[in-house]
MARTI-148115 format. One record per residue (C-alpha): residue number from 1; chain; z negated, y negated, x negated. Coordinates in steps of 0.001 Angstrom, whole numbers. Example, Ala and Ser with C-alpha at 12.3 -4.5 7.8 and 13.67 -1.06 7.14 Angstrom:
2
@n=1, chain=A, zz=-7800, yy=4500, xx=-12300
@n=2, chain=A, zz=-7140, yy=1060, xx=-13670
This chain:
97
@n=1, chain=A, zz=-4669, yy=21443, xx=3488
@n=2, chain=A, zz=-4186, yy=19975, xx=-49
@n=3, chain=A, zz=-4932, yy=16318, xx=-1082
@n=4, chain=A, zz=-2468, yy=15088, xx=-3691
@n=5, chain=A, zz=-3737, yy=12182, xx=-5602
@n=6, chain=A, zz=-1874, yy=10083, xx=-8361
@n=7, chain=A, zz=-3398, yy=7360, xx=-10448
@n=8, chain=A, zz=-884, yy=5055, xx=-12270
@n=9, chain=A, zz=-1661, yy=2930, xx=-15237
@n=10, chain=A, zz=947, yy=189, xx=-16107
@n=11, chain=A, zz=2459, yy=563, xx=-19537
@n=12, chain=A, zz=1210, yy=-2045, xx=-22160
@n=13, chain=A, zz=2834, yy=-5399, xx=-21655
@n=14, chain=A, zz=3817, yy=-4616, xx=-17975
@n=15, chain=A, zz=2203, yy=-6600, xx=-15305
@n=16, chain=A, zz=2283, yy=-6741, xx=-11455
@n=17, chain=A, zz=4711, yy=-9589, xx=-11436
@n=18, chain=A, zz=7360, yy=-7507, xx=-13163
@n=19, chain=A, zz=10085, yy=-6999, xx=-10601
@n=20, chain=A, zz=10373, yy=-3247, xx=-11548
@n=21, chain=A, zz=6668, yy=-2790, xx=-10697
@n=22, chain=A, zz=7093, yy=-4570, xx=-7348
@n=23, chain=A, zz=9993, yy=-2336, xx=-6613
@n=24, chain=A, zz=8114, yy=809, xx=-7495
@n=25, chain=A, zz=5181, yy=-376, xx=-5227
@n=26, chain=A, zz=7604, yy=-1065, xx=-2420
@n=27, chain=A, zz=9244, yy=2262, xx=-2601
@n=28, chain=A, zz=5843, yy=4001, xx=-3037
@n=29, chain=A, zz=4766, yy=2541, xx=378
@n=30, chain=A, zz=7666, yy=4109, xx=2100
@n=31, chain=A, zz=7146, yy=7725, xx=732
@n=32, chain=A, zz=4841, yy=8574, xx=3635
@n=33, chain=A, zz=7368, yy=7812, xx=6369
@n=34, chain=A, zz=10320, yy=9403, xx=4241
@n=35, chain=A, zz=8825, yy=12732, xx=3353
@n=36, chain=A, zz=8249, yy=14954, xx=6203
@n=37, chain=A, zz=5675, yy=17178, xx=4433
@n=38, chain=A, zz=3078, yy=14371, xx=4265
@n=39, chain=A, zz=486, yy=14339, xx=7052
@n=40, chain=A, zz=-1170, yy=11362, xx=5441
@n=41, chain=A, zz=-91, yy=8877, xx=2941
@n=42, chain=A, zz=-2000, yy=5977, xx=1254
@n=43, chain=A, zz=-1128, yy=3706, xx=-1467
@n=44, chain=A, zz=-2673, yy=619, xx=-3008
@n=45, chain=A, zz=-3464, yy=-1482, xx=-6055
@n=46, chain=A, zz=-6806, yy=-806, xx=-7608
@n=47, chain=A, zz=-9271, yy=-3865, xx=-7429
@n=48, chain=A, zz=-11408, yy=-2680, xx=-10164
@n=49, chain=A, zz=-11241, yy=-4647, xx=-13459
@n=50, chain=A, zz=-12990, yy=-1985, xx=-15649
@n=51, chain=A, zz=-11025, yy=-1128, xx=-18756
@n=52, chain=A, zz=-10938, yy=2595, xx=-17785
@n=53, chain=A, zz=-9567, yy=1731, xx=-14384
@n=54, chain=A, zz=-5980, yy=2785, xx=-13374
@n=55, chain=A, zz=-3815, yy=241, xx=-11692
@n=56, chain=A, zz=-2393, yy=1923, xx=-8588
@n=57, chain=A, zz=-3187, yy=4935, xx=-6269
@n=58, chain=A, zz=-984, yy=7171, xx=-4153
@n=59, chain=A, zz=-2715, yy=9769, xx=-2126
@n=60, chain=A, zz=-1231, yy=12208, xx=348
@n=61, chain=A, zz=-2179, yy=15226, xx=2345
@n=62, chain=A, zz=79, yy=18266, xx=2813
@n=63, chain=A, zz=-237, yy=21525, xx=4642
@n=64, chain=A, zz=-164, yy=24097, xx=1775
@n=65, chain=A, zz=1121, yy=24928, xx=-1688
@n=66, chain=A, zz=4687, yy=25387, xx=-198
@n=67, chain=A, zz=4645, yy=22063, xx=1392
@n=68, chain=A, zz=3411, yy=20449, xx=-1899
@n=69, chain=A, zz=6422, yy=21944, xx=-3659
@n=70, chain=A, zz=8761, yy=20604, xx=-1104
@n=71, chain=A, zz=7211, yy=17200, xx=-1319
@n=72, chain=A, zz=7466, yy=17242, xx=-5205
@n=73, chain=A, zz=11149, yy=17913, xx=-5133
@n=74, chain=A, zz=11997, yy=15616, xx=-2130
@n=75, chain=A, zz=14773, yy=13282, xx=-3006
@n=76, chain=A, zz=13049, yy=10098, xx=-1860
@n=77, chain=A, zz=9881, yy=11080, xx=-3740
@n=78, chain=A, zz=12019, yy=11690, xx=-6806
@n=79, chain=A, zz=13454, yy=8250, xx=-6515
@n=80, chain=A, zz=9865, yy=6769, xx=-6455
@n=81, chain=A, zz=8853, yy=8793, xx=-9535
@n=82, chain=A, zz=11902, yy=7435, xx=-11400
@n=83, chain=A, zz=10824, yy=3834, xx=-10728
@n=84, chain=A, zz=7152, yy=4507, xx=-11703
@n=85, chain=A, zz=8324, yy=6405, xx=-14859
@n=86, chain=A, zz=9889, yy=3233, xx=-16160
@n=87, chain=A, zz=6783, yy=1063, xx=-15778
@n=88, chain=A, zz=3619, yy=3428, xx=-15986
@n=89, chain=A, zz=1998, yy=6574, xx=-16968
@n=90, chain=A, zz=-83, yy=8616, xx=-14449
@n=91, chain=A, zz=-2529, yy=11550, xx=-13988
@n=92, chain=A, zz=-2716, yy=13667, xx=-10807
@n=93, chain=A, zz=-5074, yy=15977, xx=-9026
@n=94, chain=A, zz=-4225, yy=18442, xx=-6260
@n=95, chain=A, zz=-7429, yy=19561, xx=-4373
@n=96, chain=A, zz=-8040, yy=21899, xx=-1465
@n=97, chain=A, zz=-9512, yy=20226, xx=1532
């Protein structure tokens, strides 16, 4: 199993009340039910106020590297990426479980 973790940082000047951010968050919540490769899916806003903190987390669990690749190119997942790209930058980690 592979744990896929993404941390999003809103771009300077963009806040949570921006309609684009709210739409990106709404779509991110649906990724788990729209992408069949995901065994688990969790998203949420970070509650930390520390300056180094990222703003949003998306975390999923897939079977193997082949499933991870299918997830990455999934059309619904790609639509979510497009929304987040407009309002944030992000980092990822994929770790064996």
